[in-house]
C-alpha positions in Angstrom: 8.5 22.0 -1.5 5.4 20.0 -0.6 2.6 22.0 1.1 0.4 20.0 3.4 -3.2 21.0 3.9 -5.4 19.8 6.7 -7.3 17.6 4.3 -4.0 15.9 3.2 -3.0 15.4 6.9 -6.3 13.7 7.5 -5.8 11.5 4.4 -2.6 10.2 5.7 -4.3 9.3 9.0 -2.0 11.6 11.0 -4.6 14.1 12.2 -6.6 11.9 14.5 -5.5 13.6 17.6 -4.9 17.1 16.2 -7.8 19.3 16.9 -8.8 20.7 13.6 -9.6 24.0 15.3 -5.8 24.4 15.7 -5.3 23.9 12.0 -7.7 26.6 10.7 -6.7 29.6 12.8 -3.1 29.2 12.0 -3.7 28.2 8.4 -1.5 25.3 9.2 0.5 24.2 6.3 3.1 21.5 6.9 6.0 22.3 4.6 7.9 19.2 4.1 11.2 20.0 2.6 12.3 16.5 2.1 15.4 15.9 0.1 16.5 12.5 -1.1 19.6 11.3 0.8 21.2 10.8 -2.6 20.5 14.3 -3.9 20.1 17.3 -1.7 18.3 19.3 -4.4 15.3 17.0 -4.9 11.9 17.9 -3.3 9.6 15.0 -2.6 5.9 14.9 -3.4 3.0 13.8 -1.2 2.8 10.4 -2.9 6.5 9.7 -2.0 5.9 10.7 1.6 2.9 8.4 1.8 5.0 5.7 0.2 7.8 6.2 2.8 5.3 5.8 5.6 3.7 2.7 4.0 7.2 1.1 3.4 8.1 1.7 7.0 11.0 4.0 6.1 9.5 6.8 8.2 6.9 6.9 11.0 3.7 8.9 10.8 4.0 12.5 11.8 1.3 12.3 14.4 3.4 10.4 16.9 6.0 13.1 16.9 3.5 15.9 17.3 2.0 14.0 20.3 5.4 13.5 21.9 6.4 17.2 21.4 3.1 18.4 22.9 3.6 16.1 25.9 7.1 17.5 26.5 6.0 21.1 25.8 2.3 21.7 26.3 1.0 24.4 24.0 0.2 24.6 20.3 1.6 22.8 17.3 2.9 25.3 14.8 4.3 23.1 12.0 6.7 20.5 10.8 9.3 19.7 8.2 10.8 16.5 7.1 14.4 16.6 5.9 17.2 14.2 5.0 20.2 14.7 7.2 23.3 12.5 7.4 21.6 9.7 5.5 18.4 9.6 7.6 15.1 11.3 7.6 14.5 13.9 10.4 11.2 15.5 11.5 11.5 19.1 12.8 8.5 19.9 14.9 7.7 23.5 16.0 5.7 24.0 19.2 4.7 27.3 20.9 4.4 26.7 24.6 1.9 28.2 27.0 4.6 30.6 28.0 4.9 31.8 24.3 8.3 30.2 23.8 8.8 28.5 20.4 10.5 25.1 20.7 11.9 23.1 17.9 12.3 19.4 18.4 14.2 17.1 16.0 13.3 13.5 15.8 14.7 10.6 13.8 11.7 9.9 11.5 12.2 6.1 11.6 13.3 5.3 15.2 11.5 8.1 16.9 14.6 9.1 18.8 14.6 12.7 20.0 17.8 14.1 18.5 17.7 17.8 19.5 15.7 20.4 21.4 16.2 24.0 20.6 14.5 27.2 21.8 13.9 29.5 18.9 14.6 33.2 19.4 
């Protein structure tokens, strides 16, 4: 599992619109459990994630965080990147102002919102 620290997020230029004050109190760590579409047991390192973004195979995380917070104003909790059905999927967790945790799944390339789920 790749653990993302706020410094790594900044390095990937995906933290421009995240208030770093949100990162510190929650000890935000983005756990990317990204498996290769060819092997479900492989974890991916930060260099590979950066390469996927640079190659255009996935979009930067920030656009998905921004969209999720527009749909459900509140606080960003974390994100995962997974391979599902031959495509990469971002799972974004948000806690709303009403203290409801929402999980939004996006196609990591097209940006299509695939699923919205209220966590219990």
